[in-house]
Backbone as JSON, one array per atom type, in Angstrom:
{
  "sequence": "ILTDPVLLCGPIIAEYLSVPSVYFLRGLPCGMDSEATQCPNPPSYVPRLFLYNSDSMTFAQRLKNMLIRVLEFAYCKPMLTQFEELVYEIFQKNVRAIDLLSRGSVWLMRYDFVFEFPRPVMPNMVFIGGINCDQKK",
  "N": [[-21.92, 30.7, -4.05], [-22.49, 33.59, -6.0], [-24.94, 35.05, -7.25], [-27.86, 36.33, -9.23], [-30.97, 35.62, -8.45], [-33.35, 35.54, -10.06], [-33.76, 34.0, -12.35], [-33.36, 31.6, -11.37], [-31.45, 29.77, -11.86], [-28.89, 29.93, -10.7], [-29.57, 29.44, -7.82], [-30.3, 26.86, -8.18], [-28.01, 25.5, -8.94], [-26.3, 26.08, -6.72], [-27.65, 24.59, -4.89], [-27.32, 22.02, -5.88], [-24.66, 21.72, -5.66], [-24.15, 22.03, -3.09], [-23.34, 24.23, -1.71], [-23.09, 27.53, -0.19], [-25.19, 30.28, -0.93], [-25.34, 33.61, -2.33], [-27.31, 36.26, -2.82], [-27.75, 38.67, -5.46], [-29.57, 41.31, -5.96], [-32.22, 43.46, -7.3], [-34.93, 43.21, -6.7], [-37.46, 40.7, -6.55], [-39.96, 39.4, -8.62], [-43.55, 39.18, -7.8], [-43.33, 39.1, -5.19], [-41.6, 37.31, -4.11], [-39.2, 37.53, -2.8], [-39.75, 38.36, -0.29], [-41.4, 36.28, 0.5], [-39.72, 34.18, 0.36], [-37.8, 34.7, 2.31], [-39.22, 34.73, 4.65], [-40.36, 37.22, 5.41], [-42.35, 39.64, 6.89], [-45.13, 40.77, 4.84], [-47.4, 42.51, 4.35], [-50.27, 43.2, 2.3], [-51.65, 45.45, 2.96], [-50.05, 47.35, 3.85], [-47.46, 47.33, 2.64], [-46.47, 48.49, -0.33], [-47.06, 46.98, -3.7], [-44.72, 46.0, -6.12], [-44.12, 48.12, -8.86], [-46.49, 49.62, -8.91], [-46.13, 52.05, -7.86], [-46.99, 53.32, -5.45], [-46.99, 54.97, -2.38], [-46.12, 54.58, 1.05], [-47.97, 55.47, 2.47], [-50.95, 55.05, 1.82], [-54.25, 55.43, 0.17], [-57.56, 54.36, 0.82], [-58.54, 53.15, -1.76], [-56.1, 52.71, -3.09], [-55.02, 50.91, -1.65], [-56.86, 48.84, -1.78], [-56.37, 48.28, -4.49], [-53.83, 47.34, -4.32], [-54.15, 45.23, -2.92], [-55.65, 43.57, -4.62], [-53.84, 43.28, -6.59], [-51.91, 41.77, -5.39], [-53.41, 39.36, -4.99], [-53.8, 38.62, -7.83], [-51.28, 37.89, -8.55], [-50.63, 35.42, -7.87], [-51.97, 34.01, -9.77], [-50.57, 34.72, -12.04], [-47.95, 34.27, -11.6], [-47.41, 31.63, -11.13], [-47.28, 29.94, -13.54], [-44.9, 30.94, -14.48], [-43.05, 30.07, -12.83], [-43.28, 27.3, -13.0], [-41.83, 25.87, -14.94], [-39.24, 25.92, -13.98], [-39.55, 24.6, -11.51], [-40.14, 22.0, -12.58], [-37.52, 21.52, -13.82], [-36.01, 21.32, -11.41], [-37.11, 19.13, -10.3], [-36.41, 17.14, -12.19], [-33.63, 17.26, -11.63], [-33.18, 16.78, -8.89], [-34.96, 14.81, -8.2], [-37.2, 15.16, -6.65], [-39.96, 16.91, -5.19], [-39.7, 20.26, -5.12], [-40.42, 23.51, -4.19], [-40.2, 26.68, -5.9], [-39.92, 28.8, -3.98], [-38.82, 27.45, -1.8], [-36.42, 26.79, -2.68], [-35.28, 29.21, -3.02], [-35.22, 30.08, -0.33], [-33.08, 28.98, 0.79], [-30.97, 30.91, 0.55], [-28.0, 32.33, 1.66], [-27.1, 35.11, 2.14], [-28.85, 38.02, 1.04], [-28.19, 40.5, -0.96], [-29.43, 43.53, -1.42], [-30.16, 45.76, -4.03], [-30.88, 48.33, -3.48], [-31.7, 51.53, -1.94], [-32.57, 51.77, 1.24], [-33.36, 54.34, 2.34], [-34.47, 55.64, 0.13], [-36.49, 54.01, -0.67], [-39.63, 52.69, 0.0], [-40.72, 52.32, 3.49], [-40.28, 49.11, 4.93], [-40.63, 45.71, 6.33], [-37.69, 43.94, 6.93], [-35.44, 41.14, 6.88], [-32.65, 39.83, 9.01], [-30.56, 38.88, 7.39], [-30.77, 40.43, 5.03], [-29.19, 42.8, 3.29], [-28.67, 46.07, 2.6], [-27.4, 47.6, -0.41], [-27.47, 50.06, -1.6], [-26.9, 52.32, -4.5], [-24.81, 51.14, -5.72], [-24.9, 50.64, -8.36], [-24.77, 53.22, -9.57], [-23.79, 55.83, -11.53], [-21.36, 58.24, -11.77], [-22.34, 61.85, -11.4], [-22.18, 63.84, -14.18]],
  "CA": [[-22.19, 31.18, -5.33], [-22.98, 34.91, -5.9], [-26.0, 35.05, -8.34], [-29.08, 36.98, -9.43], [-31.88, 34.63, -8.41], [-34.48, 35.81, -11.05], [-33.9, 32.94, -13.16], [-33.37, 30.46, -10.43], [-30.33, 28.78, -12.28], [-27.83, 30.04, -9.6], [-29.98, 28.78, -6.67], [-30.33, 25.33, -8.39], [-26.63, 24.99, -9.02], [-25.86, 26.09, -5.39], [-28.23, 23.44, -4.09], [-26.88, 20.78, -6.44], [-23.24, 21.62, -5.25], [-24.27, 22.07, -1.64], [-22.61, 25.52, -1.37], [-24.05, 28.66, 0.16], [-25.52, 31.22, -2.11], [-25.37, 34.94, -2.06], [-28.23, 36.76, -3.93], [-27.35, 40.18, -5.8], [-30.83, 41.58, -6.89], [-33.03, 44.64, -6.9], [-36.16, 42.62, -6.07], [-38.06, 39.54, -7.29], [-41.53, 39.48, -8.94], [-44.59, 38.37, -7.23], [-42.97, 39.23, -3.77], [-40.99, 35.96, -3.84], [-38.22, 37.74, -1.98], [-40.28, 38.51, 0.93], [-41.93, 35.08, 0.84], [-38.62, 33.24, 0.76], [-37.12, 35.11, 3.61], [-40.28, 34.73, 5.62], [-40.43, 38.51, 5.85], [-43.82, 40.02, 6.84], [-45.35, 41.61, 3.6], [-48.79, 42.68, 4.47], [-50.47, 44.02, 1.3], [-52.34, 46.69, 3.26], [-48.91, 48.24, 4.38], [-46.22, 47.31, 1.77], [-46.99, 48.72, -1.68], [-46.6, 46.02, -4.63], [-43.82, 46.35, -7.13], [-44.67, 48.67, -10.23], [-47.62, 50.25, -8.63], [-45.72, 53.39, -7.63], [-47.73, 53.79, -4.37], [-46.07, 55.19, -1.33], [-46.36, 53.64, 2.31], [-49.31, 55.93, 2.98], [-51.94, 54.64, 0.77], [-55.59, 55.61, 0.32], [-58.29, 53.02, 0.68], [-58.58, 52.72, -3.08], [-54.69, 52.35, -3.39], [-54.81, 49.63, -0.58], [-57.71, 47.75, -2.32], [-55.73, 47.88, -5.74], [-52.76, 46.71, -3.8], [-54.57, 43.56, -2.39], [-56.22, 42.82, -5.9], [-52.61, 42.71, -7.4], [-51.38, 40.69, -4.67], [-54.29, 38.12, -5.38], [-53.56, 38.16, -9.16], [-49.83, 37.52, -8.5], [-50.82, 33.9, -7.91], [-52.43, 33.44, -11.25], [-49.62, 34.83, -13.2], [-46.58, 33.77, -11.23], [-47.37, 30.19, -11.14], [-46.91, 29.42, -14.83], [-43.66, 31.29, -14.73], [-42.27, 29.24, -12.04], [-43.28, 25.88, -13.18], [-40.71, 25.39, -15.68], [-38.02, 25.95, -13.05], [-39.81, 23.57, -10.57], [-39.95, 20.82, -13.41], [-36.22, 21.39, -13.89], [-35.54, 21.01, -10.06], [-37.59, 17.8, -10.16], [-35.46, 16.33, -12.79], [-32.22, 17.01, -11.1], [-33.04, 16.2, -7.44], [-35.92, 13.76, -8.06], [-38.18, 15.44, -5.49], [-40.61, 18.2, -5.55], [-39.12, 21.37, -4.53], [-40.87, 24.72, -4.8], [-39.1, 27.7, -6.13], [-39.72, 29.58, -2.89], [-38.24, 26.7, -0.86], [-35.12, 26.86, -3.1], [-34.77, 30.46, -2.79], [-35.18, 30.35, 1.12], [-31.82, 28.63, 1.28], [-29.96, 31.73, 0.4], [-27.36, 32.82, 2.89], [-27.26, 36.55, 2.34], [-29.47, 38.79, 0.2], [-27.59, 41.78, -1.28], [-30.42, 44.18, -2.16], [-29.46, 46.76, -4.76], [-31.63, 49.6, -3.47], [-31.38, 52.28, -0.6], [-33.72, 51.9, 2.24], [-33.94, 55.66, 2.47], [-35.28, 56.14, -0.91], [-37.84, 53.19, -0.87], [-40.83, 52.71, 1.03], [-40.33, 51.42, 4.6], [-40.99, 47.71, 4.97], [-39.87, 44.97, 7.16], [-36.56, 43.04, 6.34], [-34.78, 40.16, 7.84], [-31.2, 40.23, 9.21], [-29.61, 38.42, 6.12], [-30.89, 41.09, 3.78], [-28.24, 43.85, 3.27], [-28.94, 47.12, 1.37], [-26.04, 48.09, -0.93], [-27.85, 51.03, -2.75], [-25.97, 53.23, -5.12], [-23.64, 50.43, -6.39], [-24.91, 50.66, -9.75], [-25.09, 54.59, -9.95], [-22.82, 56.52, -12.28], [-21.14, 59.65, -11.06], [-22.84, 62.84, -12.25], [-21.11, 64.74, -14.97]],
  "C": [[-22.85, 32.69, -5.27], [-23.81, 34.93, -7.31], [-27.13, 36.07, -8.26], [-30.12, 35.84, -9.44], [-33.26, 34.72, -9.19], [-34.74, 34.65, -11.87], [-33.75, 31.51, -12.55], [-32.39, 29.53, -10.86], [-29.33, 28.85, -11.1], [-28.36, 29.44, -8.39], [-29.94, 27.28, -6.94], [-28.83, 24.74, -8.41], [-25.95, 25.13, -7.51], [-26.33, 25.09, -4.61], [-27.71, 22.13, -4.58], [-25.46, 20.61, -5.78], [-23.13, 21.74, -3.72], [-23.29, 23.13, -1.17], [-23.5, 26.52, -0.88], [-23.99, 29.57, -0.93], [-25.76, 32.65, -1.55], [-26.12, 35.68, -3.37], [-27.88, 38.33, -4.11], [-28.68, 40.65, -6.57], [-31.34, 42.94, -6.38], [-34.43, 44.23, -6.22], [-36.67, 41.53, -7.18], [-39.59, 39.8, -7.47], [-42.23, 38.73, -8.14], [-44.31, 38.4, -5.59], [-42.32, 37.99, -3.22], [-39.94, 36.28, -2.85], [-38.63, 37.82, -0.48], [-40.81, 37.06, 1.45], [-40.86, 34.06, 1.2], [-37.87, 33.46, 1.95], [-38.0, 35.02, 4.82], [-40.39, 36.13, 6.2], [-41.87, 38.87, 5.88], [-44.04, 40.84, 5.5], [-46.74, 41.75, 3.54], [-49.1, 43.47, 3.29], [-51.18, 45.49, 1.69], [-51.34, 47.81, 3.71], [-47.78, 48.43, 3.2], [-46.8, 47.53, 0.27], [-46.38, 47.56, -2.75], [-45.62, 46.72, -5.51], [-44.46, 46.96, -8.39], [-45.88, 49.38, -9.87], [-47.31, 51.72, -8.17], [-46.3, 54.0, -6.34], [-46.67, 54.09, -3.29], [-46.56, 54.35, -0.21], [-47.6, 54.3, 2.86], [-50.18, 55.96, 1.94], [-53.38, 54.99, 1.21], [-56.22, 54.3, 0.31], [-58.28, 52.31, -0.63], [-57.17, 52.09, -3.5], [-54.45, 50.9, -2.74], [-55.66, 48.57, -1.31], [-56.95, 47.29, -3.65], [-54.49, 47.04, -5.37], [-53.02, 45.29, -3.46], [-54.96, 42.89, -3.6], [-54.9, 42.36, -6.77], [-51.96, 41.69, -6.79], [-52.12, 39.06, -4.96], [-54.03, 37.58, -6.78], [-52.28, 37.59, -9.49], [-49.89, 35.99, -8.51], [-50.99, 33.29, -9.11], [-51.21, 33.53, -12.28], [-48.07, 34.52, -12.96], [-46.34, 32.3, -11.24], [-46.87, 29.52, -12.37], [-45.49, 29.74, -15.13], [-42.61, 30.38, -14.01], [-42.14, 27.66, -12.29], [-42.35, 25.23, -13.92], [-39.42, 25.02, -14.91], [-38.37, 24.67, -12.0], [-39.78, 22.21, -11.28], [-38.49, 20.51, -13.51], [-35.57, 20.79, -12.46], [-35.95, 19.54, -9.84], [-36.64, 16.87, -10.88], [-34.03, 16.11, -12.28], [-32.29, 16.55, -9.8], [-34.22, 15.1, -7.17], [-36.88, 13.78, -6.89], [-38.85, 16.73, -5.81], [-40.12, 19.21, -4.66], [-39.77, 22.6, -5.03], [-39.85, 25.66, -4.94], [-38.82, 28.54, -4.93], [-38.87, 28.86, -1.76], [-36.71, 26.69, -1.34], [-34.42, 28.13, -2.9], [-34.6, 30.79, -1.43], [-33.83, 29.85, 1.53], [-30.6, 29.67, 0.91], [-29.39, 32.29, 1.73], [-27.44, 34.3, 3.13], [-27.93, 37.23, 0.96], [-28.94, 40.21, -0.04], [-28.6, 42.68, -2.01], [-29.94, 45.52, -2.68], [-30.45, 48.13, -4.71], [-31.43, 50.25, -2.05], [-32.69, 52.23, 0.13], [-34.24, 53.27, 2.46], [-34.87, 55.99, 1.33], [-36.58, 55.2, -1.22], [-38.75, 53.38, 0.17], [-40.36, 51.84, 2.24], [-41.18, 49.97, 4.64], [-40.07, 46.94, 5.74], [-38.81, 43.99, 6.29], [-35.93, 42.31, 7.3], [-33.15, 40.4, 7.98], [-30.32, 39.73, 8.13], [-29.79, 39.24, 4.95], [-30.13, 42.52, 4.04], [-28.55, 44.84, 2.17], [-27.61, 47.64, 0.9], [-26.48, 49.12, -2.08], [-26.93, 51.85, -3.33], [-24.82, 52.4, -5.72], [-23.59, 50.33, -7.89], [-24.99, 52.04, -10.39], [-23.97, 55.0, -10.72], [-22.45, 57.72, -11.72], [-21.68, 60.66, -11.98], [-21.76, 63.67, -12.83], [-21.42, 66.24, -14.94]]
}
């Protein structure tokens, strides 16, 4: 199944049908993409999404990056609870959203590694940057 895993409906269907899933995404909130692929994501090195920091951060930026990472646990959990309840109703077992996402076969990342900050990636993460770009007139 080719799906955007932001709403987790595609991964739930893929798991239910026992078919491989290919994720087509720009990024997931709360660092779920790094956690699901077990990719290293140290807050002192990798800038958080929407903070607009570069890979060479000052101490204050690193501290802010760390605080945002800690706060993500507070505001991401309620967002994922409804999907985890849905997964429990379907499969009759507790499955975390991260565990469901970790079953993705290939992650097609819609950004270019050259223009983003350097960060570790796993072998099943493929960069396809520019696929959504329009030709300049």
